[in-house]
C-alpha positions, 0 to 999 in steps of 0.5 A, spaced: 847 343 660 843 348 664 836 348 666 830 347 670 827 350 665 824 357 664 817 354 666 820 353 673 823 360 673 817 363 671 813 359 677 818 362 682 818 369 680 810 369 680 810 366 687 815 371 689 811 377 687 804 375 688 800 377 695 803 374 701 796 372 703 797 366 698 803 364 701 802 358 706 804 360 713 810 355 715 809 357 722 802 355 722 804 348 719 809 347 724 806 349 730 802 344 735 796 349 735 795 348 727 795 340 728 791 334 730 786 335 735 785 329 741 786 322 739 779 319 739 777 312 742 780 306 739 778 303 732 776 296 731 783 295 728 786 298 734 782 293 739 785 287 734 792 289 736 799 286 738 802 288 745 809 290 744 813 288 750 816 294 754 823 296 757 822 296 765 829 299 765 828 305 761 829 312 764 821 313 762 819 306 764 814 309 769 811 313 764 810 308 758 803 305 759 803 301 753 806 300 746 801 296 741 802 294 734 796 294 729 798 289 723 793 291 719 795 298 718 802 297 719 802 302 725 805 303 732 801 306 737 805 308 744 801 311 750 804 314 756 800 315 762 797 322 764 801 323 770 808 322 767 815 325 768 817 326 761 811 331 758 812 330 751 816 324 749 819 324 742 821 317 739 825 314 734 823 307 732 826 302 727 824 295 725 830 290 723 830 283 720 830 281 712 829 289 711 830 295 715 824 300 716 825 307 720 818 308 723 815 315 721 811 318 726 805 323 725 807 330 725 803 332 731 803 327 738 796 328 741 792 327 748 787 322 748 780 323 752 783 320 758 789 325 758 794 320 756 799 322 751 799 318 744 804 317 739 802 314 732 807 311 727 807 308 721 812 303 717 814 300 710 816 293 709 817 290 702 816 283 705 811 281 711 814 277 717 817 277 724 821 283 725 825 286 731 823 293 733 826 298 737 823 305 740 827 310 743 826 316 747 830 322 745 827 328 749 821 330 752 819 337 749 815 337 743 819 342 738 815 347 734 817 354 731 817 358 737 821 353 742 828 355 744 832 349 744 839 352 747 838 349 754 833 343 752 837 336 754 836 329 750 834 323 754 841 319 756 842 314 751 844 309 756 837 307 757 833 311 752 830 304 749 823 304 751 821 297 748 824 290 751 831 288 748 828 283 743 821 286 742 818 283 735 812 285 731 809 280 726 807 284 720 802 283 715 802 289 710 807 289 704 809 296 702 815 299 700 819 306 700 819 311 695 827 310 693 828 303 695 830 299 701 836 296 706 836 289 706 840 283 710 845 279 706 845 274 712 841 268 712 840 268 719 837 275 719 832 274 724 838 273 729 840 280 732 836 286 732 839 292 730 840 297 736 841 305 735 848 306 736 851 312 741 857 314 744 857 314 751 860 319 756 868 319 755 868 316 749 869 322 745 876 323 747 878 315 748 874 311 744 878 305 746 875 305 753 871 298 754 865 302 755 865 305 748 866 299 744 859 296 744 854 302 744 859 305 738 860 299 734 859 301 727 860 294 724 852 292 726 850 295 719 855 291 715 850 286 714 845 290 710 845 292 703 841 297 699 836 296 693 833 302 689 826 301 687 827 303 680 833 301 677 837 306 673 844 307 669 847 314 671 852 312 665 847 311 660 843 317 663 849 322 662 851 319 655 853 325 650 852 330 655 856 335 659 855 339 666 857 340 673 854 339 679 855 344 685 854 341 692 853 347 697 854 347 704 859 345 709 863 338 710 857 334 709 856 337 702 864 336 701 863 329 702 857 328 697 862 332 692 867 327 693 863 321 692 860 324 686 867 325 683 869 318 685 862 315 681 863 319 675 870 317 675 869 309 676 863 310 671 868 313 666 863 319 664 866 324 661 864 332 661 861 331 668 864 334 674 862 335 681 864 341 685 864 343 693 861 350 694 863 351 702 858 355 705 857 354 712 851 358 714 844 359 711 846 367 712 851 365 706 846 364 701 847 371 698 846 374 691 854 374 690 854 367 692 849 365 687 852 370 681 859 366 683 856 359 682 852 361 676 859 361 672 861 355 675 855 350 675 849 347 671 846 344 677 846 346 684 844 342 690 843 346 697 844 342 704 845 347 710 843 347 717 849 343 720 853 349 722 847 353 724 846 348 730 853 345 731 858 346 737 861 351 733 856 357 735 855 360 741 847 359 740 843 355 735 840 359 730 832 359 732 827 355 727 824 362 726 831 365 724 832 359 720 826 360 716 827 367 715 834 366 712 832 361 707 826 365 705 831 371 703 835 365 700 829 363 696 828 371 694 835 372 692 840 366 691 835 361 688 832 367 683 839 369 681 841 362 679 834 360 676 835 367 672 842 364 669 838 358 667 842 354 673 837 348 676 837 349 683 835 343 688 835 343 696 836 336 700 834 334 707 839 335 712 843 329 714 842 326 721 848 326 726 848 320 731 848 320 738 855 322 739 857 325 746 856 333 745 849 332 743 847 329 750 851 333 755 846 337 759 845 343 757 847 340 750 854 343 747 851 341 740 844 341 738 844 337 731 840 332 735 834 328 730 829 332 733 832 339 731 834 336 724 827 334 723 825 341 724 830 344 720 828 339 714 821 341 715 822 348 714 826 347 708 821 342 705 815 347 706 819 353 703 821 349 697 813 347 696 811 355 697 817 357 692 816 351 687 823 349 688 825 341 688 826 338 694 830 332 694 829 327 700 834 322 701 831 319 708 830 312 705 837 311 704 840 316 709 835 316 714 834 309 716 842 308 717 842 315 721 846 313 726 851 309 722 857 315 721 863 312 723 866 319 725 859 321 728 858 326 723 859 324 715 857 319 711 864 317 708 861 310 707 856 306 702 850 310 705 854 317 702 856 314 696 848 311 694 846 318 696 850 321 691 848 316 686 841 318 687 842 325 687 846 325 681 840 321 677 835 326 680 838 333 678 840 330 671 834 327 669 
């Protein structure tokens, strides 16, 4: 059961051989100079806002002017003083309560006419009401294609929260994510906020230390379950068919393969299997590798990036080099598979929780959320340029980005749900 179809192959070949002038410049897309201008004066809705209480003990407390919530737009706006020590604050935000929602910050942070640094984010909640909100600062550098992240340090997670301990927002707009939503099973869902999980210094070698248990506790995620926005039956979907899904990448793809085979077995689906193709670096996506997979796979899901910026390398693969390597893969690796009538898909790179090596200074591992976002954006834009499907599972894995018990892999229900959704998508 092969295919993403001759039309897909023709589209890819057409894009490959047309003039370079027709290809969107990913560098222009991701670099700050190509993005939004100055932040204009507040709108009427911004005047009718809810002020979010801030954390006076945060590392950058003196930099934070105000954080406001605009309920009518489901929007969070953070203003930082003109004279700030953290030049370009990079934020992660999450709402918790009846539902969970990860704040999606706009691609380009801006400077307003007063010289203040302004960061704007948006959220989705299926049911309006009161929610806890946590906003943390991860680093003070705006990443773009030309930035070298080798010596860029993260903000110490011990006091990275810039919102108050129990800050809340009163939401008004009902909206949903594309794939689905995490919801609380608890009746008292508004009793405890979901704080970002992290690993304090010294806990990597001895997680039993008293200072480790609170920040590292993974049971905080237990009250939440996931519901797909649109129900589907994988068993009915695959009935009477045959195929093999090959998950390409390192250990994260291996775990997806294990989840997939477990799902296939539980559902009693015959004539379907999952296989792990162990390729660790973007440079490994070669024609030889594709030819080998063409004889083994009917669908290929590529998930790279972890090794290119991990502690296993002396220096991280730069954004420019990563783009170059994946562009070459589109021209050779993907084309070879499509010519063999094998469906090819790329997925977003998984986040890693804030484990100890990430917040060393200088870092010993570069898989921090900001670098992961840049890698995923590069993959997404290249897929758009070459008409290759990009599957973003952030609604499942991004909201629970800090959940991995081993600080690396979704060996839990989040990973199982992601595998289920990927199988559904690639065999639709």
